[in-house]
PyMOL Python script that loads the backbone (N, CA, C, O; Angstrom):
from pymol import cmd

cmd.read_pdbstr("""\
ATOM      1  N   UNK A   1      -2.504  48.093  42.144  1.00  0.00           N
ATOM      2  CA  UNK A   1      -2.656  47.280  41.038  1.00  0.00           C
ATOM      3  C   UNK A   1      -1.064  46.951  41.017  1.00  0.00           C
ATOM      4  O   UNK A   1      -0.676  45.823  41.323  1.00  0.00           O
ATOM      5  N   UNK A   2      -0.289  47.829  40.699  1.00  0.00           N
ATOM      6  CA  UNK A   2       1.216  47.068  40.468  1.00  0.00           C
ATOM      7  C   UNK A   2       2.073  46.517  41.528  1.00  0.00           C
ATOM      8  O   UNK A   2       3.090  45.869  41.280  1.00  0.00           O
ATOM      9  N   UNK A   3       1.555  46.844  42.985  1.00  0.00           N
ATOM     10  CA  UNK A   3       2.078  45.935  43.743  1.00  0.00           C
ATOM     11  C   UNK A   3       1.278  44.553  43.925  1.00  0.00           C
ATOM     12  O   UNK A   3       1.853  43.565  44.382  1.00  0.00           O
ATOM     13  N   UNK A   4       0.057  44.531  43.583  1.00  0.00           N
ATOM     14  CA  UNK A   4      -0.529  43.118  43.640  1.00  0.00           C
ATOM     15  C   UNK A   4       0.058  42.463  42.464  1.00  0.00           C
ATOM     16  O   UNK A   4       0.251  41.249  42.532  1.00  0.00           O
ATOM     17  N   UNK A   5       0.363  43.092  41.411  1.00  0.00           N
ATOM     18  CA  UNK A   5       0.812  42.117  40.139  1.00  0.00           C
ATOM     19  C   UNK A   5       2.304  41.608  40.629  1.00  0.00           C
ATOM     20  O   UNK A   5       2.867  40.546  40.365  1.00  0.00           O
ATOM     21  N   UNK A   6       2.673  42.518  41.285  1.00  0.00           N
ATOM     22  CA  UNK A   6       4.556  42.244  41.770  1.00  0.00           C
ATOM     23  C   UNK A   6       4.200  40.842  42.768  1.00  0.00           C
ATOM     24  O   UNK A   6       4.859  39.817  42.591  1.00  0.00           O
ATOM     25  N   UNK A   7       3.260  40.887  43.673  1.00  0.00           N
ATOM     26  CA  UNK A   7       3.213  40.081  44.797  1.00  0.00           C
ATOM     27  C   UNK A   7       2.937  38.804  44.027  1.00  0.00           C
ATOM     28  O   UNK A   7       3.511  37.793  44.431  1.00  0.00           O
ATOM     29  N   UNK A   8       2.086  38.704  42.908  1.00  0.00           N
ATOM     30  CA  UNK A   8       1.461  37.734  42.233  1.00  0.00           C
ATOM     31  C   UNK A   8       2.669  36.753  41.569  1.00  0.00           C
ATOM     32  O   UNK A   8       2.834  35.534  41.616  1.00  0.00           O
ATOM     33  N   UNK A   9       3.425  37.822  40.940  1.00  0.00           N
ATOM     34  CA  UNK A   9       4.456  37.204  40.028  1.00  0.00           C
ATOM     35  C   UNK A   9       5.568  36.721  41.400  1.00  0.00           C
ATOM     36  O   UNK A   9       5.829  35.520  41.466  1.00  0.00           O
ATOM     37  N   UNK A  10       5.902  37.224  41.965  1.00  0.00           N
ATOM     38  CA  UNK A  10       6.761  36.852  43.219  1.00  0.00           C
ATOM     39  C   UNK A  10       6.147  35.518  43.690  1.00  0.00           C
ATOM     40  O   UNK A  10       6.979  34.614  43.607  1.00  0.00           O
ATOM     41  N   UNK A  11       5.038  35.142  44.124  1.00  0.00           N
ATOM     42  CA  UNK A  11       4.423  34.046  44.246  1.00  0.00           C
ATOM     43  C   UNK A  11       4.601  32.661  43.429  1.00  0.00           C
ATOM     44  O   UNK A  11       4.892  31.512  43.765  1.00  0.00           O
ATOM     45  N   UNK A  12       4.273  33.337  42.117  1.00  0.00           N
ATOM     46  CA  UNK A  12       4.293  32.229  41.319  1.00  0.00           C
ATOM     47  C   UNK A  12       5.796  31.874  41.145  1.00  0.00           C
ATOM     48  O   UNK A  12       6.049  30.694  40.904  1.00  0.00           O
ATOM     49  N   UNK A  13       6.638  32.600  41.222  1.00  0.00           N
ATOM     50  CA  UNK A  13       8.094  32.270  41.218  1.00  0.00           C
ATOM     51  C   UNK A  13       8.309  31.407  42.253  1.00  0.00           C
ATOM     52  O   UNK A  13       8.929  30.363  42.053  1.00  0.00           O
ATOM     53  N   UNK A  14       7.790  31.756  43.571  1.00  0.00           N
ATOM     54  CA  UNK A  14       8.094  30.892  44.752  1.00  0.00           C
ATOM     55  C   UNK A  14       7.523  29.405  44.381  1.00  0.00           C
ATOM     56  O   UNK A  14       8.151  28.371  44.605  1.00  0.00           O
ATOM     57  N   UNK A  15       6.072  29.476  43.704  1.00  0.00           N
ATOM     58  CA  UNK A  15       5.700  28.226  43.375  1.00  0.00           C
ATOM     59  C   UNK A  15       6.420  27.343  42.528  1.00  0.00           C
ATOM     60  O   UNK A  15       6.379  26.115  42.602  1.00  0.00           O
ATOM     61  N   UNK A  16       7.102  28.032  41.697  1.00  0.00           N
ATOM     62  CA  UNK A  16       7.826  27.174  40.525  1.00  0.00           C
ATOM     63  C   UNK A  16       9.026  26.663  41.181  1.00  0.00           C
ATOM     64  O   UNK A  16       9.415  25.536  40.871  1.00  0.00           O
ATOM     65  N   UNK A  17       9.760  27.456  42.184  1.00  0.00           N
ATOM     66  CA  UNK A  17      10.840  26.941  42.881  1.00  0.00           C
ATOM     67  C   UNK A  17      10.411  25.932  43.761  1.00  0.00           C
ATOM     68  O   UNK A  17      11.185  24.997  43.964  1.00  0.00           O
ATOM     69  N   UNK A  18       9.312  25.952  44.321  1.00  0.00           N
ATOM     70  CA  UNK A  18       9.032  24.649  45.336  1.00  0.00           C
ATOM     71  C   UNK A  18       8.944  23.487  44.283  1.00  0.00           C
ATOM     72  O   UNK A  18       9.620  22.459  44.284  1.00  0.00           O
ATOM     73  N   UNK A  19       7.995  23.851  43.402  1.00  0.00           N
ATOM     74  CA  UNK A  19       8.109  22.531  42.267  1.00  0.00           C
ATOM     75  C   UNK A  19       9.410  21.949  42.005  1.00  0.00           C
ATOM     76  O   UNK A  19       9.665  20.755  42.162  1.00  0.00           O
ATOM     77  N   UNK A  20      10.143  22.742  41.643  1.00  0.00           N
ATOM     78  CA  UNK A  20      11.493  22.170  41.239  1.00  0.00           C
ATOM     79  C   UNK A  20      12.479  21.258  42.442  1.00  0.00           C
ATOM     80  O   UNK A  20      13.287  20.336  42.335  1.00  0.00           O
ATOM     81  N   UNK A  21      11.933  22.056  43.604  1.00  0.00           N
ATOM     82  CA  UNK A  21      12.667  21.592  44.610  1.00  0.00           C
ATOM     83  C   UNK A  21      11.926  19.983  45.262  1.00  0.00           C
ATOM     84  O   UNK A  21      12.463  19.175  46.019  1.00  0.00           O
ATOM     85  N   UNK A  22      10.712  19.937  44.715  1.00  0.00           N
ATOM     86  CA  UNK A  22      10.019  18.813  45.258  1.00  0.00           C
ATOM     87  C   UNK A  22      10.510  17.393  44.378  1.00  0.00           C
ATOM     88  O   UNK A  22      10.743  16.252  44.778  1.00  0.00           O
ATOM     89  N   UNK A  23      10.555  17.994  43.021  1.00  0.00           N
ATOM     90  CA  UNK A  23      10.738  17.140  41.893  1.00  0.00           C
ATOM     91  C   UNK A  23      12.323  16.437  42.029  1.00  0.00           C
ATOM     92  O   UNK A  23      12.659  15.273  41.811  1.00  0.00           O
ATOM     93  N   UNK A  24      13.215  17.707  42.511  1.00  0.00           N
ATOM     94  CA  UNK A  24      14.660  17.071  42.881  1.00  0.00           C
ATOM     95  C   UNK A  24      14.592  16.024  43.956  1.00  0.00           C
ATOM     96  O   UNK A  24      15.253  15.000  43.777  1.00  0.00           O
ATOM     97  N   UNK A  25      13.836  16.158  45.114  1.00  0.00           N
ATOM     98  CA  UNK A  25      13.701  15.603  46.230  1.00  0.00           C
ATOM     99  C   UNK A  25      12.939  14.368  45.858  1.00  0.00           C
ATOM    100  O   UNK A  25      13.299  13.376  46.492  1.00  0.00           O
ATOM    101  N   UNK A  26      11.960  14.175  44.974  1.00  0.00           N
ATOM    102  CA  UNK A  26      11.361  12.788  44.753  1.00  0.00           C
ATOM    103  C   UNK A  26      12.530  11.963  43.712  1.00  0.00           C
ATOM    104  O   UNK A  26      12.662  10.739  43.691  1.00  0.00           O
ATOM    105  N   UNK A  27      13.063  12.615  43.150  1.00  0.00           N
ATOM    106  CA  UNK A  27      14.034  11.849  42.182  1.00  0.00           C
ATOM    107  C   UNK A  27      15.053  11.384  43.276  1.00  0.00           C
ATOM    108  O   UNK A  27      15.362  10.192  43.278  1.00  0.00           O
ATOM    109  N   UNK A  28      15.574  12.184  44.159  1.00  0.00           N
ATOM    110  CA  UNK A  28      16.602  11.491  45.128  1.00  0.00           C
ATOM    111  C   UNK A  28      16.017  10.566  45.698  1.00  0.00           C
ATOM    112  O   UNK A  28      16.693   9.539  45.736  1.00  0.00           O
ATOM    113  N   UNK A  29      14.774  10.481  46.284  1.00  0.00           N
ATOM    114  CA  UNK A  29      13.897   9.353  46.760  1.00  0.00           C
ATOM    115  C   UNK A  29      13.982   8.182  46.273  1.00  0.00           C
ATOM    116  O   UNK A  29      14.313   7.132  46.824  1.00  0.00           O
ATOM    117  N   UNK A  30      13.591   8.447  44.945  1.00  0.00           N
ATOM    118  CA  UNK A  30      13.357   7.356  43.815  1.00  0.00           C
ATOM    119  C   UNK A  30      14.526   6.594  43.740  1.00  0.00           C
ATOM    120  O   UNK A  30      14.488   5.385  43.969  1.00  0.00           O
ATOM    121  N   UNK A  31      15.744   7.273  43.393  1.00  0.00           N
ATOM    122  CA  UNK A  31      17.018   6.391  43.038  1.00  0.00           C
ATOM    123  C   UNK A  31      18.201   6.423  44.567  1.00  0.00           C
ATOM    124  O   UNK A  31      19.411   6.199  44.606  1.00  0.00           O
ATOM    125  N   UNK A  32      17.273   6.779  45.633  1.00  0.00           N
ATOM    126  CA  UNK A  32      18.373   6.225  46.693  1.00  0.00           C
ATOM    127  C   UNK A  32      18.535   4.759  46.872  1.00  0.00           C
ATOM    128  O   UNK A  32      19.581   4.208  47.216  1.00  0.00           O
ATOM    129  N   UNK A  33      17.437   4.196  46.613  1.00  0.00           N
ATOM    130  CA  UNK A  33      17.784   2.576  47.029  1.00  0.00           C
ATOM    131  C   UNK A  33      18.825   2.136  45.983  1.00  0.00           C
ATOM    132  O   UNK A  33      19.779   1.503  46.435  1.00  0.00           O
ATOM    133  N   UNK A  34      18.794   2.366  44.670  1.00  0.00           N
ATOM    134  CA  UNK A  34      19.328   1.997  43.721  1.00  0.00           C
ATOM    135  C   UNK A  34      21.033   2.481  43.993  1.00  0.00           C
ATOM    136  O   UNK A  34      21.944   1.694  43.738  1.00  0.00           O
ATOM    137  N   UNK A  35      21.262   3.716  44.477  1.00  0.00           N
ATOM    138  CA  UNK A  35      22.550   4.176  44.910  1.00  0.00           C
ATOM    139  C   UNK A  35      23.100   3.420  45.877  1.00  0.00           C
ATOM    140  O   UNK A  35      24.213   2.901  45.788  1.00  0.00           O
ATOM    141  N   UNK A  36      22.202   3.315  47.014  1.00  0.00           N
ATOM    142  CA  UNK A  36      22.884   2.492  48.095  1.00  0.00           C
ATOM    143  C   UNK A  36      23.466   1.026  47.580  1.00  0.00           C
ATOM    144  O   UNK A  36      24.601   0.600  47.795  1.00  0.00           O
ATOM    145  N   UNK A  37      22.473   0.403  46.893  1.00  0.00           N
ATOM    146  CA  UNK A  37      23.067  -1.143  46.525  1.00  0.00           C
ATOM    147  C   UNK A  37      24.152  -0.914  45.610  1.00  0.00           C
ATOM    148  O   UNK A  37      25.050  -1.749  45.503  1.00  0.00           O
ATOM    149  N   UNK A  38      24.137   0.457  44.751  1.00  0.00           N
ATOM    150  CA  UNK A  38      25.407   0.419  43.828  1.00  0.00           C
ATOM    151  C   UNK A  38      26.851   0.553  44.457  1.00  0.00           C
ATOM    152  O   UNK A  38      27.910  -0.004  44.166  1.00  0.00           O
ATOM    153  N   UNK A  39      26.430   1.747  45.693  1.00  0.00           N
ATOM    154  CA  UNK A  39      28.014   1.691  46.503  1.00  0.00           C
ATOM    155  C   UNK A  39      28.322   0.622  47.382  1.00  0.00           C
ATOM    156  O   UNK A  39      29.489   0.286  47.581  1.00  0.00           O
ATOM    157  N   UNK A  40      27.131  -0.064  48.047  1.00  0.00           N
ATOM    158  CA  UNK A  40      27.453  -1.166  48.970  1.00  0.00           C
ATOM    159  C   UNK A  40      27.732  -2.565  47.901  1.00  0.00           C
ATOM    160  O   UNK A  40      28.027  -3.660  48.381  1.00  0.00           O
TER     161      UNK A  40
END
""", "prot")
cmd.dss("prot")
cmd.show_as("cartoon", "prot")
cmd.util.cbc("prot")
cmd.orient("prot")
């Protein structure tokens, strides 16, 4: 039981980290065009 809860907690943390990474990548892709236009 303890190992199972520990694995579930680790899995939840991994999913949370993945969600943050996906959000950052989405924002970068969303603002990439405006960044290119601003630099050029």
